[in-house]
C-alpha positions as a LaTeX table, in Angstrom:
\begin{tabular}{lrrr}
\hline
Residue & $x$ (\AA) & $y$ (\AA) & $z$ (\AA) \\
\hline
Met1 & 7.91 & $-25.43$ & $-24.81$ \\
Thr2 & 9.44 & $-25.23$ & $-28.19$ \\
Glu3 & 11.52 & $-22.52$ & $-29.52$ \\
Asp4 & 8.81 & $-21.53$ & $-31.97$ \\
Ser5 & 6.21 & $-21.11$ & $-29.13$ \\
Ser6 & 7.98 & $-18.87$ & $-26.99$ \\
Pro7 & 6.04 & $-15.76$ & $-26.13$ \\
Ser8 & 9.06 & $-13.54$ & $-26.75$ \\
Arg9 & 9.83 & $-14.93$ & $-30.13$ \\
Arg10 & 6.15 & $-14.70$ & $-31.45$ \\
Gly11 & 5.67 & $-11.12$ & $-29.86$ \\
Thr12 & 2.54 & $-12.44$ & $-28.16$ \\
Ala13 & 1.47 & $-14.04$ & $-24.87$ \\
Gly14 & $-1.86$ & $-15.32$ & $-24.10$ \\
Ile15 & $-4.33$ & $-17.32$ & $-21.58$ \\
Gly16 & $-3.51$ & $-20.79$ & $-22.06$ \\
Gln17 & 0.02 & $-20.61$ & $-23.31$ \\
Thr18 & 2.60 & $-22.70$ & $-21.82$ \\
Phe19 & 6.22 & $-21.18$ & $-21.16$ \\
Gly20 & 8.63 & $-24.07$ & $-19.88$ \\
Asn21 & 6.44 & $-25.67$ & $-16.96$ \\
Tyr22 & 4.15 & $-22.37$ & $-16.72$ \\
Thr23 & 0.94 & $-21.65$ & $-17.86$ \\
Phe24 & $-0.15$ & $-17.95$ & $-18.48$ \\
Phe25 & $-3.40$ & $-16.46$ & $-17.43$ \\
His26 & $-3.25$ & $-12.46$ & $-17.87$ \\
Ile27 & $-0.73$ & $-9.72$ & $-17.67$ \\
Leu28 & $-0.49$ & $-8.11$ & $-14.15$ \\
Ala29 & 1.88 & $-5.33$ & $-15.16$ \\
Glu30 & 4.08 & $-4.23$ & $-18.32$ \\
Gly31 & 7.21 & $-2.36$ & $-18.73$ \\
Gly32 & 9.81 & $-1.29$ & $-21.57$ \\
Met33 & 11.80 & $-4.23$ & $-20.81$ \\
Gly34 & 9.82 & $-6.57$ & $-18.74$ \\
Val35 & 6.31 & $-8.32$ & $-18.61$ \\
Ile36 & 4.78 & $-9.72$ & $-15.46$ \\
Phe37 & 2.09 & $-12.68$ & $-15.75$ \\
Glu38 & $-0.07$ & $-14.22$ & $-13.60$ \\
Ala39 & 0.44 & $-17.80$ & $-14.45$ \\
Glu40 & 0.49 & $-21.30$ & $-13.15$ \\
His41 & 3.04 & $-23.76$ & $-12.34$ \\
Asn42 & 2.24 & $-27.27$ & $-14.28$ \\
Ser43 & 3.14 & $-29.73$ & $-11.80$ \\
Ile44 & 2.62 & $-28.09$ & $-8.23$ \\
Lys45 & $-0.49$ & $-25.92$ & $-9.43$ \\
Arg46 & 0.90 & $-22.86$ & $-7.70$ \\
Lys47 & $-0.10$ & $-19.61$ & $-8.98$ \\
Val48 & 2.78 & $-17.21$ & $-9.55$ \\
Ala49 & 4.02 & $-13.67$ & $-10.61$ \\
Leu50 & 6.04 & $-14.83$ & $-13.68$ \\
Lys51 & 8.01 & $-12.03$ & $-15.09$ \\
Ile52 & 9.67 & $-12.41$ & $-18.53$ \\
Val53 & 11.46 & $-10.19$ & $-21.22$ \\
Ser54 & 8.50 & $-8.17$ & $-22.87$ \\
Pro55 & 7.67 & $-9.82$ & $-26.50$ \\
Lys56 & 7.66 & $-6.35$ & $-27.99$ \\
Tyr57 & 11.04 & $-5.60$ & $-26.69$ \\
Ala58 & 12.44 & $-9.09$ & $-27.82$ \\
Ala59 & 11.01 & $-8.64$ & $-31.04$ \\
Arg60 & 12.76 & $-5.14$ & $-31.42$ \\
Glu61 & 16.05 & $-5.89$ & $-29.55$ \\
Gly62 & 16.50 & $-9.43$ & $-29.56$ \\
Phe63 & 18.17 & $-11.26$ & $-26.60$ \\
Ser64 & 21.63 & $-10.63$ & $-25.44$ \\
Ala65 & 24.18 & $-12.24$ & $-22.69$ \\
Lys66 & 23.64 & $-8.95$ & $-21.30$ \\
Leu67 & 20.06 & $-9.08$ & $-21.01$ \\
Ile68 & 19.70 & $-12.64$ & $-19.59$ \\
Asp69 & 22.40 & $-11.47$ & $-17.06$ \\
Glu70 & 20.30 & $-8.24$ & $-15.65$ \\
Phe71 & 17.34 & $-10.68$ & $-15.36$ \\
Leu72 & 19.43 & $-13.30$ & $-13.18$ \\
Arg73 & 21.09 & $-10.41$ & $-11.35$ \\
Glu74 & 17.83 & $-9.36$ & $-10.12$ \\
Ala75 & 17.16 & $-13.04$ & $-8.79$ \\
Arg76 & 20.22 & $-13.29$ & $-6.99$ \\
Val77 & 19.20 & $-10.10$ & $-5.16$ \\
Met78 & 15.96 & $-11.73$ & $-4.30$ \\
Gly79 & 17.13 & $-14.98$ & $-3.53$ \\
Ala80 & 19.31 & $-13.38$ & $-0.84$ \\
Ile81 & 16.54 & $-12.13$ & 1.17 \\
Asp82 & 13.74 & $-14.22$ & 3.20 \\
His83 & 11.54 & $-11.60$ & 4.82 \\
Pro84 & 7.61 & $-11.11$ & 5.14 \\
Asn85 & 7.94 & $-7.61$ & 3.62 \\
Val86 & 9.57 & $-8.43$ & 0.48 \\
Val87 & 8.28 & $-10.34$ & $-2.25$ \\
Thr88 & 9.33 & $-13.89$ & $-2.57$ \\
Leu89 & 11.42 & $-15.61$ & $-5.38$ \\
Tyr90 & 10.33 & $-19.12$ & $-5.71$ \\
Tyr91 & 12.71 & $-20.00$ & $-8.81$ \\
Ala92 & 14.44 & $-18.27$ & $-11.71$ \\
Gly93 & 16.17 & $-19.51$ & $-15.14$ \\
Val94 & 15.68 & $-19.27$ & $-18.99$ \\
Val95 & 13.56 & $-21.03$ & $-21.27$ \\
Gly96 & 14.53 & $-21.10$ & $-24.88$ \\
Gln97 & 16.62 & $-17.65$ & $-24.81$ \\
Cys98 & 13.98 & $-15.98$ & $-22.61$ \\
Pro99 & 14.93 & $-15.42$ & $-18.94$ \\
Phe100 & 12.05 & $-15.72$ & $-16.24$ \\
Leu101 & 11.54 & $-15.11$ & $-12.51$ \\
Ala102 & 8.50 & $-17.01$ & $-10.63$ \\
Met103 & 7.98 & $-14.93$ & $-7.68$ \\
Lys104 & 4.87 & $-14.87$ & $-5.08$ \\
Leu105 & 1.94 & $-13.58$ & $-6.57$ \\
Val106 & 0.81 & $-10.77$ & $-4.17$ \\
Gly107 & $-3.04$ & $-10.20$ & $-4.91$ \\
Gly108 & $-4.08$ & $-6.48$ & $-3.56$ \\
Gly109 & $-2.33$ & $-4.58$ & $-6.06$ \\
Asp110 & 0.55 & $-1.76$ & $-5.75$ \\
Leu111 & 0.20 & 0.73 & $-2.85$ \\
Gln112 & 0.07 & 3.61 & $-5.54$ \\
Ser113 & $-2.75$ & 2.14 & $-7.33$ \\
Gln114 & $-4.48$ & 2.03 & $-3.75$ \\
Ile115 & $-3.75$ & 5.54 & $-2.91$ \\
Met116 & $-5.26$ & 6.57 & $-6.26$ \\
Lys117 & $-8.47$ & 4.49 & $-6.21$ \\
His118 & $-9.08$ & 5.42 & $-2.37$ \\
Gly119 & $-7.03$ & 8.38 & $-1.48$ \\
Pro120 & $-4.69$ & 9.08 & 1.50 \\
Met121 & $-4.53$ & 6.70 & 4.19 \\
Arg122 & $-5.43$ & 7.18 & 8.04 \\
Asp123 & $-2.51$ & 7.84 & 10.69 \\
Asp124 & $-2.57$ & 4.40 & 12.30 \\
Gln125 & $-2.63$ & 2.72 & 8.95 \\
Val126 & 0.11 & 4.77 & 7.73 \\
Leu127 & 2.25 & 4.10 & 10.88 \\
His128 & 1.79 & 0.24 & 10.66 \\
Leu129 & 2.54 & 0.23 & 6.74 \\
Leu130 & 5.44 & 2.36 & 7.27 \\
Ser131 & 6.64 & 0.37 & 9.97 \\
Asn132 & 6.36 & $-2.87$ & 7.98 \\
Cys133 & 7.92 & $-1.43$ & 4.96 \\
Ala134 & 10.97 & $-0.14$ & 7.01 \\
Ala135 & 11.27 & $-3.77$ & 8.31 \\
Gly136 & 11.43 & $-5.15$ & 4.67 \\
Leu137 & 13.83 & $-2.34$ & 3.64 \\
Gly138 & 16.06 & $-3.28$ & 6.49 \\
Ala139 & 16.14 & $-6.98$ & 5.29 \\
Ile140 & 17.44 & $-5.53$ & 1.76 \\
His141 & 20.14 & $-3.80$ & 3.58 \\
Ala142 & 21.09 & $-6.39$ & 6.04 \\
Ala143 & 21.52 & $-8.75$ & 2.55 \\
Gly144 & 24.21 & $-6.42$ & 1.72 \\
Phe145 & 21.74 & $-4.32$ & $-1.08$ \\
Ile146 & 20.68 & $-0.78$ & $-1.79$ \\
Asn147 & 17.32 & $-1.17$ & $-3.62$ \\
Arg148 & 17.43 & 2.40 & $-5.40$ \\
Asp149 & 13.75 & 2.36 & $-6.32$ \\
Ile150 & 11.66 & 2.55 & $-3.58$ \\
Lys151 & 8.64 & 3.75 & $-4.32$ \\
Pro152 & 4.68 & 3.58 & $-4.13$ \\
Ala153 & 4.08 & 1.37 & $-7.31$ \\
Asn154 & 6.91 & $-0.93$ & $-6.20$ \\
Ile155 & 5.18 & $-2.05$ & $-2.85$ \\
Leu156 & 2.75 & $-4.66$ & $-3.61$ \\
Met157 & $-0.18$ & $-5.20$ & $-0.95$ \\
Glu158 & $-1.62$ & $-8.60$ & $-0.09$ \\
Thr159 & $-5.16$ & $-8.95$ & 0.60 \\
Asn160 & $-4.81$ & $-8.73$ & 4.28 \\
Gly161 & $-3.02$ & $-5.32$ & 3.86 \\
Asn162 & 0.64 & $-6.83$ & 4.55 \\
Pro163 & 3.22 & $-4.92$ & 1.94 \\
Arg164 & 6.09 & $-6.58$ & 0.25 \\
Leu165 & 8.45 & $-4.59$ & $-1.56$ \\
Ser166 & 9.32 & $-5.39$ & $-5.02$ \\
Asp167 & 11.38 & $-4.94$ & $-8.18$ \\
Phe168 & 15.08 & $-5.20$ & $-7.96$ \\
Gly169 & 15.98 & $-4.37$ & $-11.34$ \\
Val170 & 18.44 & $-1.36$ & $-10.26$ \\
Ala171 & 19.37 & $-2.99$ & $-6.83$ \\
Val172 & 23.31 & $-2.96$ & $-6.27$ \\
Pro173 & 25.40 & $-4.30$ & $-3.60$ \\
Val174 & 26.05 & $-1.90$ & $-0.98$ \\
Ser175 & 30.14 & $-2.57$ & $-1.46$ \\
Asp176 & 29.80 & $-2.09$ & $-5.28$ \\
Ile177 & 28.09 & 1.10 & $-6.05$ \\
Pro178 & 28.84 & 2.16 & $-9.42$ \\
Ala179 & 31.87 & 4.55 & $-9.81$ \\
Asp180 & 29.75 & 6.82 & $-12.12$ \\
Asn181 & 26.79 & 7.26 & $-10.02$ \\
Met182 & 24.28 & 7.07 & $-12.90$ \\
Ile183 & 21.00 & 8.37 & $-12.10$ \\
Ala184 & 18.67 & 5.24 & $-11.32$ \\
Gly185 & 15.50 & 5.33 & $-10.17$ \\
Thr186 & 12.25 & 7.19 & $-10.55$ \\
Pro187 & 12.98 & 10.98 & $-10.16$ \\
Ser188 & 9.96 & 12.09 & $-7.76$ \\
Tyr189 & 11.48 & 9.72 & $-5.36$ \\
Leu190 & 15.17 & 10.11 & $-5.67$ \\
Ala191 & 17.41 & 11.44 & $-2.97$ \\
Pro192 & 19.21 & 14.54 & $-3.50$ \\
Glu193 & 22.47 & 12.91 & $-3.75$ \\
Gln194 & 21.50 & 10.72 & $-6.29$ \\
Ile195 & 21.12 & 13.57 & $-8.51$ \\
His196 & 24.16 & 15.42 & $-7.34$ \\
Asn197 & 26.94 & 12.90 & $-8.22$ \\
Gln198 & 27.57 & 12.36 & $-4.36$ \\
Ala199 & 28.02 & 9.21 & $-2.58$ \\
Cys200 & 25.13 & 7.03 & $-2.10$ \\
Asp201 & 24.29 & 4.41 & 0.58 \\
Thr202 & 21.59 & 2.79 & 2.73 \\
Arg203 & 20.44 & 6.17 & 3.67 \\
Ser204 & 19.14 & 7.13 & $-0.06$ \\
Asp205 & 17.07 & 4.21 & 0.18 \\
Ile206 & 15.56 & 5.71 & 3.41 \\
Tyr207 & 14.84 & 9.06 & 1.81 \\
Ser208 & 13.00 & 7.42 & $-0.99$ \\
Leu209 & 11.15 & 5.35 & 1.66 \\
Gly210 & 10.17 & 8.86 & 2.95 \\
Ala211 & 9.02 & 10.18 & $-0.09$ \\
Thr212 & 7.09 & 7.26 & $-0.82$ \\
Phe213 & 5.16 & 7.91 & 2.61 \\
Trp214 & 4.80 & 11.64 & 1.62 \\
Tyr215 & 2.70 & 10.27 & $-1.25$ \\
Val216 & 0.82 & 7.83 & 1.05 \\
Thr217 & $-0.07$ & 10.49 & 3.38 \\
Thr218 & $-1.01$ & 13.39 & 0.73 \\
Gly219 & $-1.78$ & 11.61 & $-2.53$ \\
Lys220 & 0.86 & 13.81 & $-4.10$ \\
Val221 & 4.26 & 13.41 & $-4.86$ \\
Pro222 & 6.98 & 15.63 & $-2.97$ \\
Phe223 & 8.40 & 17.13 & $-6.34$ \\
Asp224 & 6.47 & 17.28 & $-9.29$ \\
Gly225 & 6.81 & 18.47 & $-13.09$ \\
Thr226 & 5.45 & 17.67 & $-16.54$ \\
Ser227 & 8.59 & 15.81 & $-17.24$ \\
Pro228 & 11.59 & 13.62 & $-15.77$ \\
Glu229 & 13.73 & 16.47 & $-16.19$ \\
Glu230 & 11.56 & 18.82 & $-14.73$ \\
Ile231 & 11.26 & 16.77 & $-11.62$ \\
Leu232 & 14.86 & 16.66 & $-11.19$ \\
Ser233 & 15.59 & 20.42 & $-11.92$ \\
His234 & 12.98 & 21.13 & $-9.16$ \\
Leu235 & 15.02 & 18.64 & $-6.74$ \\
Met236 & 18.24 & 19.92 & $-7.90$ \\
Thr237 & 17.47 & 23.61 & $-6.85$ \\
Ala238 & 15.55 & 22.72 & $-3.51$ \\
Thr239 & 17.38 & 22.63 & 0.03 \\
Gln240 & 14.70 & 21.08 & 1.82 \\
Pro241 & 11.62 & 19.05 & 1.61 \\
Pro242 & 8.46 & 20.96 & 0.82 \\
His243 & 6.21 & 22.11 & 3.69 \\
Leu244 & 4.41 & 19.03 & 5.00 \\
Asp245 & 1.36 & 19.27 & 7.38 \\
Leu246 & $-0.64$ & 15.98 & 8.10 \\
Gly247 & $-2.94$ & 17.62 & 11.08 \\
Ser248 & $-2.78$ & 19.17 & 14.30 \\
Ser249 & $-3.33$ & 15.16 & 16.30 \\
Ala250 & $-0.18$ & 14.13 & 18.32 \\
Lys251 & $-0.14$ & 11.19 & 16.08 \\
Ala252 & $-0.43$ & 13.33 & 12.73 \\
Lys253 & 2.38 & 15.91 & 13.80 \\
Ser254 & 4.29 & 12.57 & 15.07 \\
Leu255 & 3.80 & 10.88 & 11.72 \\
Thr256 & 5.02 & 14.71 & 10.00 \\
Gln257 & 8.16 & 14.38 & 11.87 \\
Ile258 & 9.04 & 10.59 & 10.67 \\
Ile259 & 8.65 & 11.38 & 7.11 \\
Leu260 & 10.50 & 14.78 & 7.03 \\
His261 & 13.30 & 13.22 & 9.23 \\
Ala262 & 13.98 & 10.40 & 6.52 \\
Met263 & 13.74 & 12.92 & 3.93 \\
Ser264 & 16.44 & 15.25 & 5.20 \\
Phe265 & 18.47 & 16.57 & 2.39 \\
Gln266 & 21.96 & 15.76 & 4.45 \\
Pro267 & 21.93 & 12.26 & 4.69 \\
Asp268 & 23.64 & 12.24 & 8.05 \\
Lys269 & 20.89 & 14.13 & 9.66 \\
Arg270 & 18.32 & 11.05 & 8.13 \\
Tyr271 & 17.39 & 7.96 & 10.27 \\
Lys272 & 20.67 & 6.20 & 10.59 \\
Asn273 & 18.97 & 2.82 & 9.62 \\
Thr274 & 15.54 & 1.25 & 9.17 \\
Asp275 & 15.54 & 0.13 & 12.77 \\
Glu276 & 15.22 & 3.44 & 13.93 \\
Ile277 & 12.01 & 4.00 & 11.54 \\
Val278 & 10.31 & 0.95 & 13.08 \\
His279 & 10.87 & 2.31 & 16.53 \\
Asp280 & 9.58 & 5.40 & 16.42 \\
Cys281 & 6.64 & 3.90 & 14.22 \\
Gln282 & 5.88 & 1.84 & 16.95 \\
Ala283 & 6.67 & 4.23 & 19.63 \\
Val284 & 3.85 & 6.53 & 18.05 \\
Leu285 & 1.27 & 3.65 & 17.63 \\
Ala286 & 1.94 & 2.64 & 21.30 \\
Gly287 & 0.89 & 6.39 & 22.28 \\
Gly288 & 4.44 & 7.74 & 22.60 \\
Glu289 & 6.39 & 10.47 & 20.68 \\
Pro290 & 9.22 & 9.61 & 17.93 \\
Glu291 & 12.41 & 9.43 & 19.48 \\
Tyr292 & 14.68 & 9.43 & 16.43 \\
Ala293 & 12.89 & 12.19 & 14.67 \\
Gln294 & 13.03 & 14.96 & 17.28 \\
Ile295 & 13.66 & 17.56 & 14.33 \\
Gly296 & 15.38 & 20.60 & 15.52 \\
Gln297 & 15.28 & 19.47 & 19.08 \\
Lys298 & 17.67 & 17.47 & 21.34 \\
Arg299 & 16.83 & 13.92 & 21.04 \\
Lys300 & 14.98 & 12.86 & 24.21 \\
Arg301 & 14.43 & 9.22 & 25.59 \\
Thr302 & 10.85 & 8.07 & 25.46 \\
Phe303 & 8.83 & 5.81 & 28.01 \\
Phe304 & 8.55 & 3.32 & 25.03 \\
Gly305 & 12.07 & 3.38 & 24.17 \\
Ser306 & 13.18 & 3.14 & 27.64 \\
Ile307 & 10.93 & $-0.08$ & 27.95 \\
Leu308 & 12.36 & $-1.44$ & 24.72 \\
Asp309 & 16.14 & $-0.92$ & 25.60 \\
Arg310 & 15.36 & $-2.49$ & 29.09 \\
Ala311 & 13.59 & $-5.56$ & 27.09 \\
Thr312 & 16.53 & $-6.20$ & 24.80 \\
Ser313 & 19.10 & $-6.26$ & 27.91 \\
Leu314 & 17.34 & $-9.30$ & 29.37 \\
Ser315 & 18.32 & $-12.64$ & 28.30 \\
Ile316 & 15.84 & $-14.82$ & 26.79 \\
\hline
\end{tabular}
């Protein structure tokens, strides 16, 4: 691809246009700075989701070392994670002046779009989905990063129903959280400490995951408003999540407990890690009760939890 044919230089990109080793098909998503195309690698004929700098942004702002570094920083985060519930990065680089990420093409759309189209999911579906998303988030944390932007629109769905967490544009290393604690993420899903200039850690992502599944189970966000500022104001003055009632069945009550425990306004009262969320979801799916989300009660051992502990003590 010559420099003059760069989509970012021309301000357009269309079907059949080439970009390095790739050929564009159509736009999958577009934001203020980036655009994601369905594309194909010309040599191996693999379909990918190709993220590049938005032509509109490039025409207005041009390219800078900072912009390129932001793209490649996201690539380094993704490159450190290999998990079936996280979007896979195939390759990253720069063509001309334009940085790009070539990622696994996930064909089922995003979770927010699915809920908007079909409405809230059934309890069993939600528990399976939450368990898988928590496992993916655990892989991000295990790699040493905080995502900081967990939300329904950033959970992509494969056609078989498997979720994959995506978008690591504001992710940071656990050991290198910005000192100024500048707000990053989407207001409706931010943890309280993220807007109160308090220390953030992996439990902030756990809150956002809980808020995400508040939306999945109700079709509404826990805190809403007509502007980001109004949403932040509602969150700043709240002392606990709004009332949540998913029904009177045992699974519905347990799912309510799990979501509210993840969304506790005090980080030390949330799930300590994503393994606990996976454990509780699997316990409820097996017909038991959540062990770690016993809100306002003394935590009790479940039959399912006892079996798990015994199994993990066995050598294989």
